[in-house]
matplotlib code that plots the C-alpha trace (Angstrom):
import matplotlib.pyplot as plt

x = [-27.5, -27.0, -25.3, -23.4, -24.5, -21.7, -23.3, -25.5, -22.8, -25.2, -25.8, -29.1, -30.7, -30.5, -34.5, -34.5, -31.8, -33.5, -36.1, -33.4, -31.6, -35.0, -35.9, -35.6, -33.0, -30.6, -31.1, -30.5, -27.2, -26.5, -27.2, -24.9, -22.2, -22.4, -22.2, -19.4, -17.4, -17.9, -16.7, -13.8, -12.8, -13.0, -12.6, -9.5, -9.0, -6.6, -4.9, -2.5, -4.2, -2.6, -4.6, -6.3, -6.2, -9.9, -11.7, -10.7, -7.0, -7.3, -9.1, -6.0, -3.6, -5.6, -7.3, -4.1, -5.1, -8.9, -12.1, -13.3, -16.9, -17.0, -14.6, -15.6, -13.1, -13.3, -10.5, -7.4, -8.9, -11.0, -12.7, -12.1, -14.0, -13.0, -15.3, -13.5, -11.3, -8.3, -7.9, -8.0, -5.6, -3.0, -3.4, -2.4, 1.0, 2.2, 2.9, 1.2, 2.3, 0.3, 2.2, 5.2, 3.5, 3.2, -0.4, -1.2, -3.3, -4.9, -7.8, -11.1, -12.3, -15.9, -17.0, -20.3, -21.9, -24.4, -27.9, -28.3, -24.6, -24.6, -25.7, -28.8, -31.8, -30.1, -30.2, -27.3, -26.0, -25.1, -22.0, -19.9, -18.4, -15.6, -12.2, -10.7, -12.0, -8.6, -6.9, -10.3, -10.4, -6.8, -7.8, -10.8, -8.7, -9.0, -5.7, -3.9, -4.9, -2.0, -1.4, 1.2, 3.6, 3.1, 6.0, 8.5, 7.1, 7.3, 11.3, 12.2, 11.6, 12.7, 16.1, 16.7, 16.5, 15.1, 11.1, 11.2, 13.2, 10.7, 7.7, 9.4, 10.3, 6.7, 5.1, 7.6, 6.4, 3.0, 1.4, 0.6, 1.7, -0.4, 1.0, 0.5, -3.1, -3.7, -2.6, -4.7, -7.8, -7.5, -7.3, -10.2, -12.3, -11.6, -12.6, -15.8, -16.9, -16.4, -18.5, -21.2, -21.7, -23.5, -26.5, -25.9, -24.5, -21.9, -21.7, -18.9, -17.0, -16.1, -13.4, -13.1, -11.8, -8.1, -6.9, -8.0, -6.8, -3.2, -3.8, -4.2, -2.1, -0.6, -3.5, -6.4, -9.5, -11.0, -14.6, -16.3, -19.4, -21.1, -23.3, -25.2, -28.0, -30.7, -29.4, -30.6, -29.2, -32.1, -34.8, -33.5, -34.4, -38.1, -40.8, -42.0, -38.7, -37.8, -38.5, -36.0, -33.3, -33.8, -33.6, -30.5, -29.0, -30.1, -29.1, -25.6, -24.7, -25.8, -23.0, -20.5, -21.6, -21.4, -17.6, -15.9, -12.7, -12.4, -14.3, -14.2, -15.7, -19.1, -21.0, -24.2, -25.3, -28.9, -30.3, -27.5, -28.5, -26.3, -26.5, -23.2, -21.6, -18.4, -16.0, -12.3, -10.6, -8.5, -5.6, -4.9, -6.2, -7.9, -11.1, -13.6, -17.0, -19.5, -22.5, -24.9, -26.7, -24.9, -21.7, -21.2, -18.4, -16.5, -17.0, -15.9, -12.7, -12.1, -12.5, -10.1, -7.5, -8.0, -7.1, -4.3, -2.6, -2.6, 0.4, 2.8, 2.3, -1.4, -1.2, 1.5, -0.8, -4.1, -1.8, -0.4, -3.7, -5.0, -2.3, -2.1, -6.0, -5.4, -2.4, -4.5, -7.5, -10.0, -10.7, -13.2, -16.7, -18.0, -15.7, -14.4, -14.2, -11.0, -13.1, -14.6, -11.1, -9.7, -12.8, -11.8, -8.3, -9.7, -11.9, -8.5, -6.8, -9.8, -9.3, -5.8, -5.2, -2.3, -0.9, -3.5, -6.5, -7.3, -8.2, -5.2, -7.1, -10.5, -13.6, -15.4, -18.2, -15.6, -14.8, -18.6, -19.3, -16.4, -17.5, -17.7, -21.5, -21.1, -19.8, -21.6, -21.8, -22.9, -26.0, -26.1, -29.1, -30.2, -26.7, -24.3, -21.2, -19.0, -16.2, -13.5, -10.8, -8.1, -4.8, -4.5, -1.0, -0.7, 2.4, 2.6, 4.0, 7.8, 6.9, 7.1, 3.0, 3.4, 5.9, 4.9, 5.4, 3.6, 0.8, 0.4, 0.3, -2.2, -4.4, -4.4, -5.0, -7.7, -9.6, -9.2, -11.1, -13.8, -17.4, -18.7, -21.7, -23.1, -21.9, -21.7, -18.3, -18.9, -16.2, -18.6, -18.2, -15.1, -16.9, -18.6, -22.5, -24.7, -26.8, -29.7, -29.9, -30.2, -32.7, -34.7, -34.3, -32.8, -33.8, -31.3, -28.3, -25.7, -26.6, -24.4, -27.1, -29.8, -29.8, -30.0, -33.1, -34.7, -34.1, -35.5, -38.7, -39.3, -38.3, -38.7, -37.6, -34.3, -32.4, -28.5, -28.3, -30.3, -30.3, -28.2, -25.4, -22.1, -20.3, -21.5, -19.1, -21.4, -20.5, -19.0, -22.0, -24.6, -25.4, -28.0, -25.4, -23.5, -20.0, -19.7, -23.3, -21.7, -19.3, -20.3, -19.5, -17.0, -15.0, -15.2, -13.9, -11.0, -10.3, -10.4, -8.1, -5.4, -5.5, -5.2, -2.2, -0.5, -0.9, 1.2, 3.8, 4.4, 4.2, 7.1, 9.5, 8.5, 11.6, 14.1, 15.0, 16.7, 13.4, 11.5, 13.9, 11.9, 8.3, 6.6, 7.5, 6.3, 2.8, 2.5, 3.4, 0.3, 0.7, 1.3, -2.1, -1.3, 1.7, 1.5, 5.0, 7.3, 10.3, 8.0, 9.6, 6.8, 7.6, 5.7, 3.6, 5.8, 2.5, 3.5, 0.8, 0.7, 2.9, 6.3, 6.7, 7.1, 6.5, 3.5, 1.4, -2.1, -3.1, -6.6, -7.4, -11.0, -12.9, -12.6, -16.3, -17.9, -18.5, -14.6, -13.6, -13.4, -10.6, -9.7, -6.8, -8.4, -11.8, -10.2, -7.9, -10.7, -13.1, -10.2, -9.3, -13.0, -13.2, -9.8, -10.9, -14.6, -15.1, -11.8, -10.7, -7.3, -5.4, -3.8, -0.5, 0.6, -0.2, 2.3, 2.4, 4.1, 7.1, 7.7, 7.6, 10.4, 9.4, 11.0, 9.0, 5.7, 4.2, 2.8, 0.3, -0.1, -3.3, -1.5, 1.6, 0.6, 0.2, 2.4, 4.0, 1.7, -1.2, 0.0, -0.9, 0.2, -1.6, 0.5, -1.9, -1.9, -4.6, -6.5, -9.1, -10.0, -13.2, -13.3, -13.9, -17.5, -19.1, -22.1, -22.7, -22.4, -25.3, -27.6, -26.6, -27.5, -30.8, -31.9, -31.5, -33.6, -31.0, -32.4, -30.1, -30.4, -30.2, -27.5, -25.5, -25.0, -21.7, -23.6, -24.4, -21.0, -19.8, -22.4, -21.3, -17.5, -18.2, -20.1, -16.9, -14.6, -16.1, -16.0, -12.7, -9.0, -6.9, -4.3, -0.8, 0.9, -0.9, 0.7, 0.3, 1.0, -2.1, -1.0, -3.4, -2.7, -5.2, -5.7, -8.8, -10.5, -8.9, -7.9, -5.3, -5.3, -2.0, -1.8, 1.8, 2.2, 4.6, 3.7, 2.5, 1.4, -1.4, -3.3, -2.6, -3.7, -7.1, -7.7, -6.9, -8.9, -11.9, -10.8, -10.2, -14.0, -15.8, -13.8, -15.1, -18.8, -18.0, -16.4, -19.1, -22.0, -20.7, -18.7, -21.4, -23.3, -19.7, -18.9, -22.3, -21.8, -18.1, -19.1, -20.4, -17.7, -13.9, -11.4, -10.3, -6.7, -6.5, -7.5, -4.7, -2.1]
y = [-26.1, -24.4, -21.2, -20.4, -17.6, -16.2, -14.0, -17.0, -19.6, -21.7, -23.4, -22.4, -24.1, -21.8, -21.5, -20.5, -18.2, -15.2, -15.5, -16.2, -13.1, -11.1, -13.1, -11.6, -14.0, -13.2, -9.4, -9.8, -11.6, -8.5, -6.0, -8.4, -8.1, -4.4, -4.0, -6.5, -4.4, -0.9, -2.7, -4.4, -1.0, 1.2, -1.3, -2.6, -5.7, -5.1, -7.6, -7.8, -4.9, -4.7, -4.8, -1.5, -0.2, 1.0, 2.6, 6.2, 5.2, 3.5, 6.4, 8.6, 6.3, 6.1, 9.2, 10.9, 9.1, 10.2, 10.4, 7.5, 6.4, 3.2, 1.3, -2.1, -3.6, -7.0, -7.5, -7.8, -7.5, -4.6, -3.7, 0.0, 1.7, 4.9, 7.2, 6.8, 4.2, 6.4, 7.0, 3.0, 2.5, 5.1, 3.6, 0.1, 1.5, 2.2, 0.1, 1.1, 0.9, 0.8, 0.8, -0.2, -3.2, -3.5, -3.9, -6.4, -4.5, -6.1, -5.2, -6.2, -9.3, -10.9, -14.5, -13.8, -17.3, -17.9, -19.2, -22.8, -23.7, -23.9, -27.8, -28.9, -26.7, -24.5, -21.5, -19.1, -16.9, -14.0, -12.1, -14.4, -12.0, -13.9, -13.2, -15.8, -14.8, -13.8, -16.8, -18.7, -15.9, -15.9, -18.5, -16.2, -12.9, -10.9, -9.5, -7.2, -3.7, -1.4, 1.2, 4.4, 4.6, 8.4, 8.4, 7.2, 9.8, 12.6, 11.2, 11.5, 15.4, 16.1, 17.2, 20.5, 20.6, 22.8, 22.8, 21.4, 18.3, 17.7, 17.9, 15.3, 13.0, 13.3, 12.4, 9.4, 8.1, 8.7, 8.6, 5.4, 6.9, 7.1, 3.9, 1.9, 3.2, 2.5, -1.1, -1.8, 0.0, -2.2, -5.4, -4.6, -3.3, -6.5, -8.8, -6.6, -6.8, -10.5, -10.9, -8.4, -9.4, -12.8, -10.6, -7.2, -5.6, -3.9, -0.3, 0.9, 1.0, 4.3, 4.6, 7.9, 9.5, 9.9, 6.7, 8.7, 12.2, 11.5, 12.2, 8.6, 7.6, 3.9, 2.7, 4.6, 2.8, 2.8, 4.1, 2.9, 3.9, 1.0, 2.3, -0.8, -1.4, -1.8, 1.1, 4.2, 6.4, 9.2, 6.8, 5.6, 9.1, 8.9, 7.5, 5.1, 3.3, 2.8, -1.0, -0.9, 0.5, -1.9, -4.7, -3.6, -3.5, -6.9, -8.5, -7.0, -8.0, -11.5, -11.2, -10.5, -13.4, -16.0, -14.8, -15.6, -16.4, -12.9, -10.6, -10.9, -8.7, -7.8, -5.4, -3.9, -0.6, -0.2, 2.4, 5.2, 8.2, 6.6, 2.9, 1.3, -2.2, -2.3, -5.2, -6.1, -7.3, -10.2, -10.0, -6.7, -6.1, -2.9, -1.8, -0.6, 1.1, 0.4, 2.6, 2.4, 6.0, 8.3, 9.6, 12.8, 11.5, 10.4, 14.0, 15.5, 13.6, 14.6, 18.3, 18.2, 16.3, 19.2, 21.8, 19.8, 19.6, 23.4, 23.8, 21.6, 23.9, 23.6, 19.5, 20.0, 22.4, 20.2, 16.9, 18.8, 20.0, 16.3, 15.0, 17.7, 17.2, 13.4, 14.0, 16.4, 14.2, 16.5, 14.0, 11.2, 10.2, 12.3, 15.3, 16.6, 14.4, 14.3, 15.7, 18.7, 19.6, 19.6, 21.9, 24.0, 24.2, 24.8, 27.9, 29.5, 29.0, 30.7, 33.6, 34.3, 37.3, 38.8, 42.2, 43.7, 42.5, 39.4, 35.7, 33.6, 30.5, 30.2, 29.3, 26.0, 28.2, 29.3, 25.6, 24.9, 27.8, 26.2, 22.5, 20.2, 19.9, 16.3, 15.1, 12.1, 13.5, 17.1, 16.4, 13.8, 13.8, 17.0, 18.8, 20.2, 18.1, 18.6, 21.0, 22.1, 19.2, 21.0, 21.2, 24.5, 25.8, 28.6, 30.4, 31.8, 35.1, 35.1, 36.7, 35.4, 35.0, 32.4, 30.1, 27.0, 28.7, 31.5, 29.4, 27.3, 30.5, 32.3, 29.3, 28.6, 32.5, 32.3, 29.6, 30.8, 34.1, 32.7, 33.6, 29.9, 31.2, 33.3, 32.5, 29.5, 28.7, 28.3, 26.8, 27.3, 31.1, 31.2, 33.5, 33.6, 33.5, 34.9, 31.8, 33.9, 34.1, 30.4, 30.4, 33.2, 34.2, 31.6, 33.6, 36.3, 33.6, 34.1, 32.7, 29.8, 28.3, 27.6, 24.2, 24.7, 26.9, 24.4, 21.6, 23.7, 24.5, 20.8, 19.7, 22.5, 20.6, 19.4, 22.5, 22.9, 23.1, 22.9, 25.7, 24.0, 23.0, 25.2, 24.8, 24.7, 24.1, 22.6, 20.0, 21.6, 20.2, 18.6, 22.1, 21.0, 18.7, 19.9, 18.4, 19.2, 18.5, 16.3, 18.7, 20.1, 23.2, 21.8, 20.4, 23.5, 25.6, 23.2, 23.4, 27.0, 27.3, 24.9, 26.9, 30.2, 28.4, 27.0, 30.3, 32.2, 29.3, 29.7, 33.7, 33.4, 31.6, 33.2, 35.6, 32.8, 29.8, 28.3, 28.0, 26.9, 23.8, 22.4, 23.9, 20.8, 18.8, 21.6, 21.8, 18.0, 17.4, 15.9, 18.0, 21.2, 22.6, 22.8, 25.2, 28.9, 29.7, 28.0, 27.8, 25.9, 22.7, 20.4, 16.8, 14.3, 11.5, 8.7, 6.8, 4.8, 5.5, 9.0, 10.9, 11.8, 15.4, 18.1, 22.0, 22.2, 25.5, 26.2, 29.9, 31.1, 35.0, 36.2, 39.3, 41.1, 41.0, 44.3, 43.8, 43.6, 46.7, 48.8, 46.6, 43.9, 42.4, 41.9, 40.8, 38.4, 36.7, 36.4, 34.8, 32.3, 31.6, 30.3, 28.2, 26.7, 25.6, 25.2, 23.7, 22.1, 21.2, 22.7, 23.9, 27.3, 27.1, 30.6, 33.7, 35.6, 39.2, 40.9, 41.6, 38.0, 36.7, 36.3, 38.4, 36.1, 33.4, 35.3, 34.1, 37.1, 36.7, 39.2, 40.6, 41.3, 43.2, 46.3, 44.8, 46.0, 43.8, 45.2, 43.6, 40.1, 37.6, 33.9, 31.1, 28.4, 25.4, 21.6, 19.1, 17.0, 15.2, 14.6, 16.3, 16.9, 13.6, 12.0, 15.3, 14.2, 10.9, 12.5, 14.9, 12.3, 10.3, 13.2, 14.1, 10.6, 11.2, 14.3, 17.0, 19.9, 21.7, 24.8, 25.1, 26.2, 25.1, 27.5, 28.1, 26.3, 23.5, 23.0, 22.7, 20.1, 17.9, 18.4, 17.6, 14.3, 13.4, 14.3, 11.9, 8.9, 9.8, 8.8, 11.3, 12.7, 13.8, 14.4, 17.6, 21.0, 23.9, 27.9, 29.8, 33.1, 36.0, 39.0, 41.9, 44.7, 47.0, 44.8, 41.3, 38.6, 36.4, 33.0, 30.9, 27.3, 26.0, 22.4, 21.5, 17.9, 15.1, 15.7, 13.2, 14.8, 18.3, 17.4, 16.1, 18.8, 21.4, 20.0, 20.5, 24.0, 25.1, 23.9, 25.5, 28.7, 30.8, 30.3, 30.2, 33.5, 35.1, 33.7, 33.4, 36.7, 39.1, 37.1, 36.2, 39.7, 40.5, 37.7, 38.5, 42.0, 40.3, 37.9, 38.0, 38.3, 34.4, 35.9, 37.4, 33.8, 32.1, 30.7]
z = [-7.6, -4.3, -2.9, 0.1, 2.3, 3.9, 6.8, 7.9, 7.4, 5.3, 2.0, 0.4, -2.8, -5.9, -6.0, -2.2, -2.2, -3.1, -0.5, 2.0, 1.6, 1.7, 5.0, 8.8, 10.0, 7.0, 7.6, 11.3, 10.7, 8.4, 11.1, 13.7, 11.0, 10.6, 14.5, 14.8, 12.1, 14.3, 17.3, 16.1, 14.2, 17.4, 20.4, 22.1, 24.4, 27.0, 29.1, 32.0, 34.0, 37.7, 40.5, 41.9, 38.1, 37.3, 34.2, 35.2, 35.2, 32.1, 30.6, 31.5, 29.7, 26.5, 26.0, 24.5, 21.4, 21.1, 22.5, 24.3, 24.4, 26.8, 29.0, 30.6, 33.0, 34.1, 36.8, 34.9, 31.7, 29.9, 26.7, 25.4, 22.7, 20.9, 19.1, 15.7, 14.2, 13.7, 17.3, 17.9, 15.0, 16.4, 20.0, 18.7, 17.5, 21.0, 24.0, 27.1, 30.8, 34.0, 37.6, 35.6, 34.1, 30.2, 29.1, 26.2, 23.9, 20.7, 18.4, 19.6, 18.0, 18.2, 16.7, 14.5, 15.2, 12.3, 13.1, 13.4, 13.8, 17.6, 17.7, 18.9, 18.9, 16.3, 18.1, 17.3, 20.0, 17.5, 18.6, 21.2, 24.0, 25.3, 26.4, 24.4, 21.1, 20.0, 19.6, 18.2, 15.5, 14.3, 11.5, 10.3, 10.2, 7.1, 5.3, 7.5, 7.1, 6.0, 8.4, 8.8, 11.4, 12.5, 14.9, 12.4, 9.9, 12.5, 13.1, 9.6, 9.4, 12.9, 11.7, 10.2, 6.4, 3.5, 3.7, 0.1, 1.4, 4.1, 1.6, -0.5, 2.5, 3.4, -0.1, -0.2, 3.2, 3.1, -0.6, -2.3, -5.8, -9.1, -10.6, -7.4, -7.3, -10.9, -10.5, -7.4, -9.2, -12.3, -10.4, -8.2, -10.9, -12.9, -10.1, -9.4, -12.8, -13.1, -9.9, -10.9, -14.6, -13.8, -12.7, -14.4, -17.6, -16.1, -18.1, -16.3, -12.8, -11.9, -9.0, -7.0, -4.0, -2.8, -5.1, -8.0, -7.1, -6.2, -2.5, -1.5, 1.5, 1.9, 4.1, 2.2, 1.0, -2.7, -3.4, -6.5, -8.2, -10.4, -13.5, -14.1, -17.1, -14.7, -12.6, -14.6, -12.0, -12.6, -11.6, -8.4, -6.7, -8.1, -5.3, -7.9, -8.2, -4.4, -4.7, -7.9, -5.9, -3.1, -5.6, -7.2, -3.8, -2.6, -6.1, -5.9, -2.5, -3.3, -5.9, -3.1, -0.8, -3.8, -4.2, -0.8, -2.5, -3.7, -1.1, 2.3, 5.2, 3.2, 5.1, 3.1, 4.6, 3.0, 5.2, 4.7, 2.7, -0.3, 0.3, 0.0, 0.2, 2.3, 1.4, 1.5, -1.6, -0.4, -3.1, -2.4, 1.3, 0.2, 2.0, -0.7, -0.7, -3.3, -4.3, -7.2, -6.7, -8.6, -10.0, -8.3, -6.3, -9.4, -10.9, -7.5, -7.6, -11.4, -10.2, -7.4, -9.5, -12.2, -9.4, -7.7, -11.1, -11.7, -9.5, -7.5, -4.6, -4.4, -4.3, -1.5, 0.4, 0.1, 1.0, 4.1, 5.2, 4.9, 6.9, 9.5, 10.3, 10.6, 13.0, 15.1, 14.9, 13.0, 10.3, 10.8, 10.1, 13.1, 12.1, 8.9, 5.8, 3.6, 0.8, 2.8, 4.0, 0.4, -0.6, 2.4, 1.0, -2.3, -1.2, 0.3, -3.2, -4.8, -2.6, -3.6, -5.9, -7.8, -7.7, -9.8, -7.7, -9.8, -8.9, -9.5, -9.3, -11.4, -9.6, -10.4, -12.2, -14.5, -15.5, -15.8, -18.1, -20.6, -20.4, -23.3, -23.8, -25.0, -21.9, -20.6, -16.9, -18.2, -15.9, -13.1, -11.1, -12.2, -11.3, -13.7, -13.2, -16.5, -16.5, -18.8, -18.4, -20.4, -18.6, -16.8, -15.4, -13.0, -12.3, -8.7, -8.3, -6.7, -3.4, 0.5, 0.2, -2.2, -0.9, 1.0, 4.4, 3.2, 1.8, 5.0, 7.1, 4.9, 4.7, 8.8, 9.1, 6.5, 8.2, 11.7, 10.5, 8.3, 9.5, 9.7, 11.7, 9.0, 5.8, 3.4, 1.8, -1.9, -4.1, -7.1, -7.1, -5.1, -2.4, 0.9, 0.5, 3.4, 4.9, 5.0, 1.2, 1.0, 3.9, 3.0, -0.8, -2.9, -5.8, -5.0, -5.1, -7.9, -11.5, -11.0, -8.4, -11.2, -10.4, -7.0, -7.3, -9.7, -7.3, -4.2, -6.3, -6.8, -3.4, -1.0, 2.0, 0.4, 1.3, 1.7, 5.4, 8.6, 11.1, 13.8, 11.3, 12.4, 9.2, 5.7, 2.9, -0.2, -2.8, -5.9, -8.0, -5.6, -4.3, -1.7, -0.2, 2.9, 3.2, 6.8, 8.5, 11.1, 12.7, 15.9, 17.5, 19.8, 16.8, 15.0, 17.8, 18.5, 14.7, 14.3, 17.7, 16.0, 13.0, 14.9, 16.7, 13.4, 11.6, 14.6, 14.2, 10.4, 11.0, 13.3, 10.7, 7.5, 7.4, 8.9, 6.8, 9.8, 11.6, 8.4, 8.4, 11.6, 10.5, 9.3, 12.2, 14.6, 12.7, 12.7, 16.3, 18.0, 20.9, 18.8, 19.1, 22.9, 22.3, 22.2, 20.4, 18.1, 20.7, 23.5, 24.7, 24.6, 23.2, 21.3, 23.1, 24.2, 24.6, 27.9, 30.3, 31.2, 28.8, 30.5, 31.7, 29.4, 29.3, 27.0, 27.0, 25.8, 25.2, 24.9, 24.1, 25.3, 25.1, 28.4, 30.1, 30.4, 34.0, 34.7, 32.9, 36.0, 37.6, 34.9, 36.5, 40.1, 38.7, 36.2, 38.6, 41.2, 38.7, 37.2, 40.9, 41.4, 38.4, 38.9, 42.4, 42.4, 39.2, 38.1, 41.6, 41.6, 44.6, 44.2, 46.0, 45.3, 43.5, 42.0, 40.7, 37.8, 39.8, 40.7, 37.1, 35.0, 31.9, 29.4, 30.4, 29.5, 26.2, 24.5, 21.7, 18.6, 20.0, 23.4, 22.4, 24.0, 27.6, 30.5, 33.1, 35.9, 33.9, 34.8, 37.4, 37.7, 39.6, 40.6, 40.6, 41.6, 40.4, 42.8, 40.8, 37.3, 37.1, 33.1, 31.7, 32.0, 32.8, 30.6, 32.2, 35.6, 34.7, 33.5, 36.6, 38.8, 36.7, 37.4, 41.2, 40.9, 40.7, 38.3, 36.0, 34.0, 30.3, 29.9, 33.1, 35.6, 37.7, 40.5, 38.3, 36.9, 40.4, 41.3, 38.5, 39.4, 43.2, 42.0, 39.9, 42.6, 45.2, 42.7, 40.8, 42.0, 43.4, 40.7, 42.2, 38.8, 37.4, 38.1, 36.1, 36.1, 34.9, 33.7, 33.2, 31.0, 30.9, 28.4, 28.1, 25.7, 25.7, 28.5, 27.5, 29.7, 29.4, 30.8, 31.2, 32.2, 35.0, 35.5, 33.5, 29.8, 29.7, 32.4, 31.1, 27.6, 28.7, 31.0, 28.6, 25.8, 28.1, 29.1, 25.4, 24.6, 27.7, 28.8, 26.4, 27.4, 31.1, 30.8, 28.8, 30.7, 34.4, 34.6, 35.7, 38.2, 39.7, 40.1, 41.7, 44.3, 45.0, 46.2, 49.4, 49.8, 50.8, 47.8, 47.1, 46.5, 50.0, 51.5, 49.9, 52.5]

ax = plt.figure().add_subplot(projection="3d")
ax.plot(x, y, z, "-o")
ax.set_aspect("equal")
plt.show()
């Protein structure tokens, strides 16, 4: 009897199959398959590129869909790779134009050549990197991945209508529905159990994730935990049983390779913190992740569903947060996970108080304390995971604060003011807990953290977070697991700024039903994070090359540097002029005082309401070169050439990098903007208003939004000292 090995493409005798899948060649082929999936998920194959179009121009066309990691141009063809899959999926939904010529854009496809299948010599070539791969792979394509048409969804809620109607429309267009999810789950679990039972006694398959909480979109994947007889979960973490865990994993993946008629795209990921097997179920075209370690994920999904069922508005809030984060590209493997965002939303719900100051929603701790002690999941891996599953219905007060616009406004405002740097967000207690207590005095943690203290006593190095992690939202049960460990400072800044802008937008419509009728559309607009006020005229992306001209605006409020306090408007204007000219390579064509500016065109934020018109300056600017993309690579190149840089980068260091980029990048002529400076004694509000191509504006402002706070804080004092011996930059303007 023989078996077929799908990754290697060969048939192996039954007696040799075990040694084959443990061999180096098979493992190398598995690694290639995993690498292939990553390239295909994030990569585009572009054809029909006009003469003269290089990597910088392609970056300008595609960067509106997400961060780009690599662009390789080969004449009229190119490979382009995004950082995450969602960006790639979004780019494939649109047409792209360069020099009035439509580009042919397809998902990157590679041929994985099994060892020994290349004729004489038997030497496989691994990943075949040819431009003709797309046609060659048509017969090998897996079932088409379902996708959402985000533009059509936006169009469906563009017309004014009651907010309840728009929520109903979004749910109909986005959600897979409980009935549909259950049918899919039953089919996949049936096929999976059939495939595994040849090797294991399958106790139970536990589906979890959005397909079980009710939050599954029509393109969502399925997560599964397999409780196998030889998979005693509590044994898998013991050092003496590492070989057992590996043995279980290897046997399980061999079950998938034998069932090529049921599963495809099998990718074992053994080195992850929680080893999983990724696969696609052919009959349903659903991507699945199967794990064997523990049932904590299953318990998490049950808990989230319990809270979502307490009130329909709770469900709608978490559902909207999930889609809003996806539309604004805050949700991916390198940013926030869907579950982390749900826990952030839950922490907001736990903060709600009624008129008497009592909690509206019970914290997780309260549900744990009233759990059934006979629950089979009372303890999982030493963590308390059983909770009271009795239905709970919560009636919200009939006040504007608890309407959907009110809840949205209050959520975004809550997030924008959270002290992420100093506190841990705990849904267990419904409170914020200082980080230093976890790091220095775990014994002072609330009683609910008894399991955490016991775990740390046994495993002193397995604490909740590392010092460099900028956000800490811990798992509601596995208390040493930070759900946001991969979130970077840059992502956090962009996220909180977007929440702040969304809160302002919601605040402006709370008392006006007419404005509420388009609120969801404005919040979900992919360009909305660049807008300063709800009446701004920015339009959605057309996704045709550089986005068409529109009046987008970005507003940044900064603390006024102490060095500028004596003459804030003049010092701030000189400083911003230097940044615009010397680092960002803008030409300042004109400088306008408050007397030259129409007051109605000035966007005022809440914190600047006391500003007088004489504290306003407008810099009319014209972009010359794209010096905001590729700065890290430019810095690395200059370092290799012998240039030394300070840490953090100084003003002159930033100038040096910009000069290098300007010398090598193309001239841009379609980026024009107005930079408005509004000063008060303590704050400086900088507003950038687009007057040209929105694609250039978006990419430039994404960079400025990240770095401007640091530049003002670090460069202002030294800049003022230097400027005292130089001419005023404004006096030098034509």
